[in-house]
C-alpha positions in Angstrom: -42.5 13.7 12.2 -39.1 13.8 13.9 -38.5 16.2 16.7 -35.4 18.2 17.4 -34.1 19.6 20.5 -34.5 23.3 21.0 -31.6 24.8 22.6 -34.1 27.7 23.7 -36.6 25.9 25.7 -34.5 22.8 26.2 -37.5 20.7 24.8 -37.8 18.2 21.7 -40.3 19.8 20.1 -38.2 21.7 17.1 -39.8 20.8 13.8 -38.2 21.3 10.3 -40.3 23.2 7.9 -39.3 24.5 4.0 -39.4 27.7 2.6 -38.7 28.7 -0.9 -35.9 31.4 -0.9 -33.9 33.5 -3.1 -30.3 34.1 -3.1 -27.7 35.7 -5.3 -24.9 33.2 -6.5 -22.0 34.9 -8.9 -24.3 37.6 -9.9 -27.1 35.3 -10.6 -30.6 35.1 -8.6 -31.0 31.4 -7.5 -34.5 30.4 -6.2 -33.9 27.3 -3.6 -35.8 25.3 -1.2 -34.6 25.7 2.4 -35.0 24.3 5.7 -35.6 25.9 9.0 -36.2 24.9 12.5 -39.6 25.8 13.7 -40.2 26.3 17.4 -44.0 26.0 18.6 -43.5 27.7 21.9 -41.9 30.5 20.7 -43.8 30.3 17.4 -40.3 31.4 15.8 -38.4 30.2 12.7 -34.8 30.0 12.5 -31.7 28.1 11.2 -28.4 27.3 12.6 -25.6 24.3 12.9 -25.8 22.1 10.0 -28.9 23.7 8.3 -27.1 26.8 7.5 -24.3 24.6 5.4 -27.3 22.3 4.0 -29.1 25.3 3.0 -25.9 27.0 1.4 -25.3 23.9 -0.7 -28.8 23.4 -1.8 -28.8 26.6 -3.2 -25.2 26.0 -5.1 -26.5 22.9 -6.3 -29.3 24.6 -7.8 -26.8 27.1 -9.6 -24.8 24.1 -10.7 -27.9 22.7 -12.6 -28.7 25.8 -14.0 -25.0 26.4 -15.1 -24.7 22.6 -16.4 -22.4 21.7 -13.6 -22.3 18.4 -11.4 -24.1 18.7 -8.4 -22.3 17.5 -5.1 -24.3 14.3 -4.9 -23.1 13.7 -8.7 -19.7 14.4 -7.8 -20.0 11.7 -5.0 -21.3 9.2 -6.8 -18.6 9.4 -9.6 -16.3 9.1 -6.9 -18.4 6.2 -5.6 -18.2 4.5 -8.9 -14.7 3.8 -9.1 -14.2 3.8 -5.0 -12.2 7.0 -5.3 -11.5 9.0 -2.0 -11.4 12.7 -2.3 -7.5 12.3 -2.2 -7.5 9.5 -5.0 -9.8 12.1 -7.2 -7.4 15.0 -6.4 -4.4 12.8 -7.5 -5.8 11.9 -10.6 -6.9 15.5 -11.5 -3.7 17.0 -10.4 -5.2 19.2 -7.8 -5.2 19.5 -3.9 -7.3 16.8 -1.6 -8.5 20.2 0.1 -10.0 21.6 -3.4 -12.0 18.6 -3.6 -13.3 18.9 -0.1 -14.1 22.3 -0.7 -15.9 21.7 -4.0 -18.1 18.8 -2.2 -19.0 21.3 1.0 -18.2 25.0 0.3 -17.2 26.0 -3.2 -18.8 25.7 -6.7 -16.3 23.9 -9.5 -15.4 25.9 -12.4 -16.2 24.5 -16.0 -12.6 23.0 -16.7 -12.7 21.2 -13.2 -16.4 20.0 -14.2 -15.3 18.7 -17.5 -12.6 16.6 -16.2 -14.7 15.0 -13.2 -17.1 14.3 -16.0 -14.4 12.4 -18.0 -13.3 10.5 -15.1 -16.9 8.9 -15.4 -17.6 8.5 -19.1 -13.7 8.4 -20.6 -11.8 5.0 -19.8 -8.9 5.9 -21.9 -9.0 9.3 -19.9 -8.8 7.6 -16.6 -6.5 4.7 -17.5 -4.0 7.6 -18.8 -4.3 9.5 -15.3 -4.1 6.1 -13.7 -0.8 5.4 -15.2 0.6 8.8 -14.7 -0.2 8.8 -11.0 0.4 5.0 -10.3 3.2 5.6 -7.6 1.1 8.2 -5.8 -2.0 6.0 -5.9 -0.3 3.1 -4.3 -2.6 0.1 -3.4 -5.3 2.0 -4.9 -4.2 1.6 -8.4 -5.2 -2.0 -8.7 -8.5 -1.6 -7.4 -9.4 1.4 -9.7 -7.9 -0.4 -12.8 -10.0 -3.5 -11.9 -13.3 -1.2 -11.9 -12.1 0.7 -15.0 -11.6 -2.9 -16.8 -15.2 -3.8 -16.3 -16.3 -0.4 -18.1 -13.9 -1.3 -21.1 -15.5 -4.5 -21.4 -18.8 -3.1 -21.5 -17.5 -0.7 -24.2 -15.9 -4.0 -26.4 -19.4 -5.8 -25.8 -21.1 -2.9 -27.0 -19.1 -3.0 -30.0 -19.4 -6.7 -31.0 -23.0 -6.5 -30.7 -23.0 -3.4 -33.1 -21.0 -5.5 -35.5 -23.5 -8.5 -35.3 -26.2 -5.9 -36.1 -24.6 -4.5 -39.2 -23.1 -7.8 -40.4 -26.4 -9.4 -40.6 -27.8 -6.6 -42.8 -28.7 -6.5 -46.5 -25.6 -5.6 -48.4 -27.9 -3.4 -50.9 -26.4 0.4 -50.8 -29.8 1.9 -50.5 -30.1 0.3 -47.1 -26.6 1.5 -45.9 -26.5 4.8 -48.0 -23.5 4.0 -49.7 -21.3 4.1 -47.1 -19.6 2.3 -44.2 -20.6 2.5 -40.7 -18.3 5.4 -39.1 -18.5 5.7 -35.3 -16.3 8.7 -35.5 -18.5 10.7 -37.6 -21.9 9.5 -35.6 -20.0 10.9 -32.5 -19.3 14.0 -34.1 -22.6 14.2 -35.7 -24.3 14.1 -32.1 -21.8 16.4 -30.5 -22.9 18.8 -33.4 -26.6 18.6 -32.7 -25.9 18.8 -29.1 -24.2 22.3 -29.5 -26.5 23.6 -32.2 -29.8 22.7 -31.0 -32.1 22.9 -27.7 -33.4 20.3 -26.0 -31.8 17.2 -27.7 -33.0 14.2 -26.0 -33.1 10.7 -27.6 -36.1 10.8 -29.8 -35.1 14.1 -31.4 -31.5 13.1 -31.6 -32.6 9.7 -33.6 -34.6 12.4 -36.3 -31.9 14.8 -36.4 -29.6 12.1 -37.6 -32.1 10.6 -40.1 -32.7 13.7 -41.6 -29.1 14.8 -41.8 -28.1 11.2 -43.5 -31.2 11.3 -45.8 -30.6 15.0 -46.8 -27.0 14.3 -47.7 -27.9 11.4 -49.6 -30.3 13.3 -51.4 -27.6 15.8 -52.6 -24.4 13.6 -52.8 -25.7 10.0 -53.0 -23.9 9.2 -49.7 -25.2 9.3 -46.2 -22.7 10.8 -43.7 -22.9 8.2 -41.1 -23.4 4.8 -42.7 -26.1 4.4 -40.1 -29.2 1.9 -41.0 -32.6 3.4 -39.8 -35.7 1.3 -38.8 -39.4 2.4 -38.8 -40.4 2.8 -35.1 -43.6 4.4 -33.4 -41.9 7.6 -33.1 -40.2 7.7 -36.2 -37.0 6.3 -37.8 -34.5 5.2 -35.3 -30.6 4.1 -36.1 -29.9 0.7 -35.6 -27.3 0.0 -32.8 -27.7 3.7 -31.5 -27.6 2.8 -27.8 -24.4 0.8 -28.5 -23.0 3.5 -30.2 -23.5 6.0 -27.4 -22.0 3.6 -25.2 -18.8 3.4 -26.7 -18.3 7.2 -27.0 -15.7 8.8 -24.6 -17.5 12.1 -25.1 -21.5 11.7 -24.9 -23.0 10.8 -21.4 -26.5 9.7 -21.6 -28.4 9.9 -18.4 -31.9 8.6 -17.6 -34.2 11.2 -16.2 -37.7 10.7 -14.8 -40.5 13.6 -15.5 -42.6 13.2 -12.3 -45.3 15.5 -13.8 -46.3 13.1 -16.7 -44.7 9.9 -15.4 -42.0 9.1 -18.2 -38.6 8.6 -18.5 -36.4 10.3 -21.0 -32.7 10.4 -22.0 -30.6 13.5 -22.0 -27.2 13.9 -23.4 -24.2 15.6 -21.8 -21.2 16.5 -24.4 -18.0 16.3 -22.9 -16.2 18.0 -25.9 -16.5 20.2 -28.8 -17.5 18.4 -32.1 -14.4 18.1 -34.8 -15.3 19.5 -38.0 -12.5 17.7 -39.6 -14.6 14.5 -39.7 -16.7 16.0 -42.4 -16.6 17.3 -45.7 -17.6 20.9 -46.6 -21.2 19.6 -48.1 -21.3 17.3 -45.0 -21.0 20.5 -42.6 -23.4 22.7 -44.9 -26.4 19.5 -44.4 -25.7 19.5 -40.7 -26.2 23.2 -40.4 -29.3 23.0 -42.5 -30.7 20.4 -40.3 -29.8 21.9 -37.2 -31.3 25.4 -38.4 -34.6 23.7 -39.5 -35.1 21.8 -36.0 -33.2 23.5 -33.4 -36.0 24.6 -31.5 -38.5 21.4 -32.2 -39.3 19.1 -29.1 -39.5 15.5 -29.4 -43.0 15.4 -29.9 -43.0 18.1 -32.6 -39.9 16.4 -34.8 -41.7 12.9 -34.6 -45.0 14.5 -35.9 -42.9 16.2 -38.8 -41.4 12.9 -39.8 -44.2 11.2 -39.7 -45.4 12.8 -42.7 -42.4 12.1 -44.6 -43.1 9.5 -47.5 -40.1 7.4 -46.0 -42.3 6.9 -43.1 -45.9 6.5 -44.2 -44.7 3.9 -47.2 -43.2 2.0 -44.5 -44.2 -0.2 -41.4 -43.0 -1.0 -37.7 -39.4 -2.8 -37.9 -38.8 -2.2 -41.5 -35.7 -0.5 -42.7 -36.2 2.7 -44.0 -34.4 2.5 -47.6 -32.1 5.5 -48.6 -34.3 5.6 -51.7 -36.9 7.6 -50.1 -34.5 10.3 -49.8 -35.6 11.8 -53.2 -39.0 12.2 -51.6 -37.9 14.4 -48.7 -40.8 17.0 -48.8 -40.0 19.1 -45.8 -36.6 20.4 -46.2 
């Protein structure tokens, strides 16, 4: 264990210990892990210098996480993605460099600033627009940032081409495609709708919400909402090309998280804007609302088990395309 010099005893015998503490931030009680120095000679615990600031930032980061805001490390990571200094980020966001410095050391950012920083990382068009507006202020940094941005745009273009290949090779049967063409705008806003209206929407649950919405809408109108084609997979129906679709979205961030307790990874979605109702008909909105109401409190396992009882699942096998003709036999809506 690393030892630190004690200013009282003038010996290198200080140890760092951790302790759960509670502090109130913006009217909210925050439980966080604090670090303290322990002097074995005096048998006393105390904090000073860097530890004071470190503990304050630990508490602020807990508040950020509980409030759906970026942590300090996440903001620094976003700057690192495009090799942005605090000054560069401040110029792009139209604020003072001191503000970014304080966010990373002393204050908690507001929701508006947080949304803008997220868009820097996830919306290439937004960043490109900001770069062009601030080209002169950024100077030589403009070219290096744009070079990195170009790589992101190429990933999106590549994902769209992969998606096109998936769908161009599928059967032309309307029962496969739900009598609708693939509509990326609708899919993006369907996802944004469910992220707003449902709890704990991870990847497995999202796939089932989309499936139920499309098949329920086909049942009542003879058209799917999205034009997505679904395959039978072990955890239920999965839209073909869903990963590529999300990669192309400017307003949906997908983060891979690890659950250390049970030892598996899961995918969390972060919406960067509200859904736009103009993409949908009145009937489609009613369908989305009914699906959200039914499944809003379901977890991944619960909604998967629920879908496994559908004829569409019991009558198909692994990797088989699930025909929209099964919409007539939906039993549980």
